[in-house]
C-alpha positions in Angstrom: 0.0 0.0 0.0 1.3 3.4 -0.9 1.5 5.9 1.9 0.0 8.5 -0.4 -3.3 6.5 -0.5 -3.5 6.8 3.3 -2.7 10.5 3.2 -5.6 11.1 0.9 -7.9 9.5 3.4 -6.4 11.7 6.1 -7.1 14.8 4.0 -10.7 13.6 3.6 -11.1 13.0 7.3 -9.7 16.4 8.1 -12.1 18.1 5.7 -15.2 17.0 7.7 -16.4 17.4 11.3 -19.2 14.8 10.7 -18.6 11.6 12.7 -20.9 9.8 10.2 -18.8 10.9 7.3 -15.6 9.9 9.1 -17.0 6.5 9.8 -17.9 6.0 6.1 -14.5 7.2 4.9 -12.7 4.8 7.3 -15.0 1.9 6.5 -14.3 2.3 2.8 -10.6 2.3 3.5 -10.7 -0.8 5.7 -12.8 -2.7 3.1 -10.3 -1.9 0.3 -7.1 -2.6 2.3 -5.2 -5.9 2.7 -5.8 -7.3 6.2 -2.1 -7.2 7.0 -2.2 -3.4 6.9 -5.3 -2.9 9.0 -3.4 -2.9 12.3 -0.8 -0.3 11.2 -3.5 2.0 9.7 -5.6 1.9 12.9 -2.6 2.8 15.1 -1.3 5.5 12.9 -4.7 7.1 12.2 -5.1 7.5 16.0 -1.7 9.1 16.3 0.4 6.1 17.5 2.2 3.1 16.2 1.3 0.5 18.8 -1.5 0.1 21.4 -1.5 2.7 24.2 -0.2 0.2 26.8 3.0 -0.6 24.8 6.1 1.2 25.9 7.0 2.5 22.5 6.0 6.2 22.2 6.4 8.8 19.5 6.4 12.5 20.4 9.7 13.9 19.2 10.6 17.2 21.0 10.0 20.3 18.9 13.6 21.3 18.9 14.8 17.9 17.6 12.1 17.8 14.9 13.0 21.3 13.8 16.7 20.3 13.5 15.6 17.3 11.4 13.3 19.4 9.2 16.1 21.9 8.5 18.6 19.1 7.7 16.1 17.2 5.5 15.0 20.3 3.4 18.0 22.5 3.5 15.7 25.3 4.6 16.7 28.4 6.5 16.4 27.7 10.2 15.4 31.2 11.2 12.7 31.3 8.6 11.3 27.9 9.6 11.3 28.9 13.3 9.4 32.1 12.5 6.9 30.0 10.5 6.6 27.6 13.4 5.9 30.5 15.8 3.1 31.7 13.5 1.5 28.4 12.7 2.0 26.3 15.8 1.1 23.1 13.9 4.2 21.1 12.8 2.2 19.5 10.0 1.3 22.8 8.4 4.8 24.1 8.9 6.3 21.1 7.3 4.0 21.1 4.3 4.8 24.8 3.6 8.5 24.2 3.9 8.3 21.3 1.5 6.2 23.3 -1.0 8.7 26.1 -1.0 11.7 23.8 -1.4 13.8 25.1 -4.4 15.9 22.1 -5.0 14.5 18.9 -6.5 15.2 15.5 -4.9 16.9 13.0 -7.2 16.5 9.3 -6.9 13.5 9.5 -4.5 11.2 6.6 -4.2 7.5 6.6 -3.5 6.8 6.0 0.2 5.0 2.8 1.1 2.9 2.4 4.3 5.3 -0.3 5.5 8.3 1.8 5.1 6.8 4.8 7.0 5.5 2.6 9.7 8.8 0.7 10.2 10.8 3.9 10.4 8.4 5.4 13.0 8.6 2.2 15.0 12.4 2.4 15.0 12.3 6.0 16.0 10.1 5.2 18.9 12.4 2.4 20.0 15.6 4.3 19.7 17.1 5.1 23.2 20.4 5.5 24.9 23.6 7.1 23.7 23.3 8.3 20.1 19.5 7.9 20.0 18.9 11.5 19.0 21.1 11.2 16.0 19.5 7.9 15.0 16.0 9.3 15.3 17.0 12.3 13.1 18.6 10.0 10.5 15.6 7.7 10.3 13.1 10.6 10.1 15.2 12.4 7.5 15.3 9.3 5.4 11.5 9.1 4.9 11.1 12.9 4.7 13.7 12.8 1.8 11.2 10.9 -0.3 8.0 12.5 1.0 5.6 14.7 -1.0 4.5 17.9 0.8 1.2 16.4 2.0 2.9 13.2 3.1 5.5 15.1 5.1 2.6 17.0 6.8 1.2 13.9 8.4 4.6 12.3 9.1 5.4 15.5 11.0 2.2 15.4 13.0 2.5 11.8 14.0 6.1 11.9 14.9 5.5 15.0 17.2 2.5 13.4 18.8 -0.1 15.8 17.3 -2.1 13.9 14.7 -5.2 15.9 15.3 -7.6 14.0 13.0 -10.2 13.7 15.7 -10.7 10.0 15.1 -11.8 8.5 18.4 -11.8 4.8 19.2 -15.6 4.8 18.9 -15.4 6.0 15.4 -12.9 3.3 14.4 -15.2 0.7 16.1 -18.1 1.9 14.1 -16.0 1.8 10.9 -14.8 -1.7 11.5 -18.3 -2.9 12.2 -19.6 -1.2 9.0 -16.7 -2.6 6.9 -16.6 -6.2 8.0 -19.9 -6.9 9.8 -23.1 -4.9 10.4 -24.2 -2.1 12.7 -26.0 -4.7 14.9 -22.6 -6.4 15.5 -20.9 -3.3 16.9 -21.3 -4.5 20.5 -19.1 -7.5 19.7 -16.4 -5.3 18.2 -16.6 -3.0 21.2 -16.4 -5.9 23.6 -13.3 -7.2 21.9 -11.6 -3.8 22.2 -12.7 -3.3 25.8 -11.1 -6.6 27.0 -7.9 -6.2 24.9 -7.3 -2.5 24.7 -5.8 -3.1 21.2 -8.0 -1.7 18.5 -5.4 -2.6 15.8 -5.6 -6.3 16.8 -9.4 -6.2 16.8 -9.4 -4.7 13.3 -6.9 -7.2 12.0 -8.8 -10.2 13.6 -12.1 -9.0 12.2 -10.7 -8.6 8.7 -9.0 -12.0 8.7 -11.5 -14.2 10.7 -14.7 -12.2 11.0 -17.0 -12.2 14.0 -16.0 -15.7 15.0 -12.4 -14.5 15.4 -13.6 -11.7 17.7 -15.6 -14.2 19.8 -12.5 -16.2 20.3 -10.6 -13.3 21.8 -10.2 -13.6 25.6 -9.0 -11.6 28.5 -5.3 -12.1 28.7 -2.6 -11.2 31.3 -0.5 -8.4 29.8 -3.4 -6.8 27.9 -5.0 -4.3 30.2 -8.8 -4.3 30.3 -10.5 -0.9 29.8 -11.8 0.3 33.1 -15.4 0.0 34.2 -16.8 3.4 35.3 -19.5 4.5 37.7 -22.5 6.8 37.6 -23.4 9.1 40.5 -26.4 9.7 42.7 -27.0 12.2 45.6 -28.5 10.0 48.4 -28.4 6.6 49.9 -32.2 6.2 49.3 -31.8 6.8 45.6 -28.8 4.4 45.4 -30.6 1.6 47.2 -33.7 2.1 45.1 -31.6 1.9 41.9 -29.8 -1.2 43.2 -32.9 -3.1 44.2 -32.8 -2.4 47.9 -29.3 -3.9 48.6 -25.7 -3.4 47.5 -22.1 -3.7 48.5 -20.7 -0.4 49.6 -16.9 0.3 49.5 -14.7 3.1 50.6 -14.0 5.4 47.6 -10.2 6.0 48.1 -8.5 9.2 47.1 -5.7 7.5 45.2 -4.5 6.2 41.8 -6.5 3.5 40.2 -4.3 0.6 38.9 -4.8 -2.7 37.1 -2.3 -5.3 38.2 -1.4 -8.1 35.8 0.4 -10.9 37.5 2.1 -13.9 35.7 4.8 -16.3 36.5 7.4 -14.0 34.9 6.3 -10.5 35.8 3.9 -8.1 37.5 2.8 -5.2 35.3 0.8 -2.2 36.6 -1.4 -0.1 34.3 -3.3 3.1 34.9 -6.9 3.7 33.8 -5.3 5.5 30.8 -3.4 2.2 30.0 0.0 3.7 30.9 2.5 1.2 32.2 3.2 2.4 35.7 5.4 -0.6 36.8 8.7 1.3 36.8 7.1 4.1 38.9 5.7 1.7 41.5 8.1 -1.2 41.7 7.4 -1.5 45.5 3.7 -2.1 44.7 4.6 -4.8 42.1 6.8 -6.5 44.6 4.2 -6.3 47.3 1.6 -7.8 45.1 3.9 -10.6 44.0 4.5 -11.6 47.6 0.8 -11.3 48.6 -0.6 -13.3 45.6 -1.1 -17.0 46.2 -2.0 -18.2 42.6 -0.4 -18.6 39.2 -1.8 -15.6 37.3 -4.3 -12.9 37.8 -5.6 -9.5 36.9 -6.6 -7.4 39.9 -7.9 -3.8 40.2 -7.1 -1.6 43.1 -6.3 1.9 44.3 -2.8 3.0 45.2 -3.3 5.1 48.2 -0.6 7.4 49.8 -0.2 6.6 53.5 1.7 8.0 56.5 4.2 5.3 57.2 4.2 6.1 60.9 0.5 6.2 61.6 -1.0 4.2 58.7 -3.3 7.1 57.9 -4.3 7.8 54.3 -3.1 11.0 52.7 -4.5 13.2 49.9 -4.1 12.1 46.2 -1.5 14.9 45.6 1.0 12.8 47.6 0.8 9.8 45.3 1.0 12.2 42.2 4.6 12.9 43.3 5.5 9.4 42.1 4.1 9.9 38.6 6.5 10.3 35.7 9.7 10.0 37.7 12.7 8.5 35.9 15.3 9.6 38.5 15.5 9.5 42.3 12.9 6.8 42.3 14.3 5.2 45.6 13.9 8.6 47.3 10.3 8.9 45.9 9.4 5.5 47.2 10.6 6.3 50.7 9.2 9.8 50.7 5.8 8.9 49.2 4.9 5.4 50.3 1.7 3.9 49.1 -0.6 1.0 49.9 -2.7 -0.8 47.3 -6.4 -1.5 48.3 -7.6 -4.2 46.0 -11.3 -4.2 45.0 -11.8 -6.5 42.0 -10.5 -9.7 40.4 -11.0 -9.8 36.6 -9.0 -13.0 35.8 -7.6 -15.8 38.0 -5.5 -18.8 37.0 -6.8 -19.1 33.4 -10.4 -18.1 34.1 -12.0 -14.9 32.7 -14.1 -13.5 35.5 -15.4 -10.3 33.8 -18.7 -12.0 32.9 -19.2 -13.4 36.4 -21.2 -11.4 39.0 -19.5 -9.2 41.6 -19.9 -11.7 44.5 -17.9 -14.3 42.6 -15.2 -11.9 41.6 -14.9 -10.6 45.2 -14.6 -14.2 46.5 -11.9 -15.0 43.9 -10.0 -11.9 45.1 -10.1 -12.6 48.8 -9.2 -16.3 48.5 -6.1 -15.6 46.3 -4.4 -12.8 48.1 -3.0 -12.6 51.6 -3.3 -9.3 53.5 0.0 -7.5 54.2 1.0 -4.0 55.3 1.2 -2.9 51.7 -1.7 -5.0 50.2 -5.2 -4.9 51.5 -8.8 -5.3 50.3 -11.1 -2.3 50.0 -13.2 -1.8 53.1 -16.6 -3.1 52.1 -20.0 -3.9 53.6 -23.3 -5.2 52.2 -26.0 -2.8 53.3 -29.8 -2.4 52.7 -30.6 0.4 55.1 -30.1 4.1 54.1 -29.2 5.0 57.7 -26.5 2.4 57.8 -25.2 3.5 54.4 -25.0 7.1 55.7 -23.1 5.8 58.8 -20.6 3.9 56.6 -20.3 7.0 54.4 -19.3 9.1 57.5 -16.8 6.4 58.4 -15.2 6.6 55.0 -14.9 10.4 55.2 -13.3 10.1 58.7 -10.8 7.6 57.3 -9.7 10.1 54.6 -11.7 8.8 51.7 -13.7 10.8 49.1 -16.9 8.9 49.9 -18.2 5.5 49.0 -18.9 3.3 46.0 -22.1 1.3 45.7 -21.9 -1.9 43.6 -24.7 -4.1 42.5 -24.7 -7.7 43.8 -27.4 -8.9 41.3 -26.9 -11.7 38.8 -26.1 -9.1 36.1 -23.4 -7.4 38.1 -20.7 -8.3 35.5 -17.6 -6.2 34.9 -18.6 -4.0 32.0 -15.2 -3.1 30.6 -15.0 0.4 29.1 -18.5 1.2 30.1 -20.3 3.6 32.6 -23.5 2.5 34.2 -25.6 2.1 37.4 -24.0 -1.2 38.4 -21.5 1.0 40.1 -22.6 4.3 41.7 -20.5 7.0 43.4 -21.7 8.8 46.5 -19.3 11.6 47.5 -19.4 14.1 50.3 -19.9 17.1 47.9 -23.3 15.9 46.7 -24.8 17.3 49.9 -24.7 20.9 48.6 -25.8 22.6 45.4 -22.8 21.8 43.2 -19.7 21.3 45.2 -18.9 18.0 43.6 -15.7 18.1 41.6 -15.9 17.4 37.9 -13.1 16.6 35.4 -13.2 19.0 32.5 -11.1 19.2 29.3 -9.3 22.4 28.3 -10.3 23.2 24.7 -9.3 26.9 24.5 -7.8 29.8 26.3 -8.2 33.6 26.7 -5.2 35.9 27.0 -4.7 37.4 30.4 -5.0 41.1 31.2 -3.6 43.3 34.0 -1.6 41.1 36.4 -2.1 38.1 34.1 -0.7 39.9 31.0 1.6 37.5 29.1 -0.1 34.4 30.4 -3.5 32.7 29.9 -6.1 34.5 32.0 -8.8 31.8 31.7 -9.3 28.5 30.0 -12.4 27.4 28.1 -13.5 24.1 29.6 -15.7 21.3 28.2 -17.5 18.1 29.1 -17.5 15.1 26.8 -20.6 14.1 24.9 -20.1 10.4 24.6 -23.2 10.0 22.4 -22.0 12.5 19.7 -18.2 12.1 20.4 -17.7 15.8 20.9 -16.6 18.2 23.5 -19.1 20.8 24.7 -18.2 24.0 26.5 -19.4 24.5 30.0 -17.4 27.3 31.6 -14.5 29.8 31.5 -12.1 28.8 34.2 -9.9 31.5 35.7 -10.0 30.9 39.5 -7.9 28.6 41.6 -4.6 29.0 39.8 -1.6 30.2 41.7 1.1 32.2 40.0 3.4 29.2 39.4 0.6 27.2 37.8 -0.4 30.1 35.6 3.2 30.6 34.4 3.4 26.9 33.6 0.1 26.7 31.7 1.5 27.7 28.2 4.2 25.0 28.4 1.6 22.4 29.4 -1.0 23.4 26.8 0.8 24.9 23.8 2.0 21.6 22.4 -1.7 21.1 21.6 -2.3 24.6 20.2 -4.5 25.0 17.1 -5.3 27.9 14.7 -9.0 27.1 15.0 -11.4 25.1 17.1 -10.7 21.3 17.0 -13.3 19.4 14.9 -14.7 17.6 17.9 -15.2 20.9 19.9 -18.7 22.4 19.9 -18.5 26.1 21.0 -20.4 29.3 20.6 -17.6 31.3 22.2 -14.6 32.4 20.3 -11.4 31.7 22.3 -8.2 33.5 21.7 -6.3 30.2 21.5 -7.6 26.7 20.7 -6.3 23.4 21.8 -6.7 19.8 20.8 -8.8 18.3 23.7 -6.1 16.6 25.7 -5.5 18.2 29.2 -8.0 17.3 31.9 -8.4 19.5 35.0 -10.4 18.9 38.2 -12.9 21.7 38.8 -15.2 22.7 41.6 -18.2 24.9 41.0 -20.9 26.6 43.0 -23.9 25.4 41.0 -25.1 24.4 37.5 -27.2 26.9 35.6 -28.9 27.3 32.2 -26.7 29.1 29.7 -27.4 30.6 26.3 -23.7 30.7 25.5 -22.4 27.3 26.4 -23.1 24.1 24.4 -23.0 21.4 27.2 -26.3 19.6 27.0 -27.7 22.0 24.4 -31.4 21.7 24.2 -31.7 18.9 26.8 -33.1 21.1 29.5 -34.2 24.2 27.7 -34.5 24.9 24.0 -31.6 26.8 22.5 -29.7 26.7 25.8 -27.0 24.6 27.4 -25.6 24.2 30.9 -22.9 26.2 32.6 -20.9 25.8 35.8 -21.1 29.0 37.9 -18.1 30.2 39.8 -15.8 27.4 38.7 -12.5 27.0 40.5 -9.5 24.9 39.7 -8.8 22.5 42.6 -5.0 22.3 41.7 -5.3 18.8 40.3 -4.4 18.0 36.7 -6.0 14.7 36.0 -3.1 13.2 34.1 -4.6 9.8 34.8 -7.5 10.5 32.6 -7.8 10.8 28.8 -10.1 13.6 27.5 -12.8 11.1 26.7 -12.6 9.9 30.3 -13.7 13.3 31.5 -17.1 14.2 33.0 -19.7 13.5 30.4 -22.4 15.9 29.3 -25.1 13.4 30.5 -23.5 13.4 33.9 -23.8 17.1 34.2 -27.4 17.0 32.9 -28.2 14.5 35.6 -26.4 16.6 38.3 -28.5 19.6 37.2 -31.7 17.7 37.5 -30.8 16.4 41.0 -29.8 20.0 42.0 -33.1 21.3 40.6 -35.0 18.6 42.5 -33.4 19.6 45.8 -34.1 23.3 45.2 -37.7 22.8 44.3 -38.2 20.3 47.2 
């Protein structure tokens, strides 16, 4: 397959904001492509070259890419830097530089998909002494033979800014349309949710059809996409939804991890599918010592603790362990954690995700020994609102955020990658108008004035509409930032800067700067109100109006553990507004 054929598809995808059109474009591509290429196309279209949980990552630093671009084109470095400052998008910059190249390239060969993919994979794997020079050489080699539009997308993928707006759900729809039917989409989705490898799902569906998907199983080493919870404001409503009885657990203020244990290794994955093992080797060691079986997949919460008192500490303490490559021993000693296990998804060859919660909990407790560093979540089966409230208060006193309610019914399976009322959050903030924190995505920014001159004065924040696969604005966020955080915002956000609103962003407001939806922030608000200028839940409560969070404030927590599509959903905010309205009217 020629790389130019794939680039033409990318140009078609970029020319539309319609998810339906994107789906049809991709479905047509998949149907006309050899099965051996499906996996590579899926990864590259989403801006990667391997599944998210693999260690190989692209994302060349801007300075290194600029050096390569200058070397590959013979362009003027100062002119290219000036163009970069104006455009912000490495793809657009690269295409313009290539279009303005005066010299012609002799002996160039058309790029194939395999050649581009193999070069990108080698770039991602290059490390150690001399790795920068090797990356530059590998990249310059394919740029040498690239046409301007091909160079554009090579630049974007290698710098980690693909920006096509193709979400996993769109790829799933496209695969179902290409190789099955719309009615078969749940089977495609299920295969993705238990493997977290959409390229493998696409290749299997292409080669073996639906029967091949049905043969796919939960496997140690392939993280399962996390099951998520809904939220309700009172024990009475929770018990009513659960059929009068449920298991209530402490909701810990920590880092959710999925532990994969085999004879050879213990791997830890975040809910974003990042491999955390090297950041938490003490947790991996503690789990290995506590586990009494052959192989397993457990879920738990890494909770920071005071080593002297055993008391739980705030989430910010465990965040000090994230992303460290150096001084890890000091971090382990300075920020100790304990893992509180709450679910067992696989045990000694048996997939437990389709078994009800009581069976999974039993498998967990019989296969793990409690130690100082490994414990089970504090849990009780309750059927009385007063006892639920009492347990809730206990959880708060222990340093937790609240409690989780989990169904014990026969249908209480582990719904990988899904949100639903089998699990329900009950947090302390639900007691007031809207003091519950929400996780919102930064989609734009406004230049600061006065004391904030030279930095961003406010961010345009959005919820995620999972039904339409788009981000809908809900507030301008300017409070809660200290001076140091404000100063650091451009460095954190500018790698995702765009000249116009991203195709998945629905906004009536015109921001000064736009971003690819990437960075998630935790936000606290006073209340939710009807808004004629925000698009969150537009038309769901009142015609021609959306919802807005009034007096939003940044809590200080960047939710690096969440992808943008893991943020608070539009439907969640609509439900919160209705509950708030019910309390006010009552």
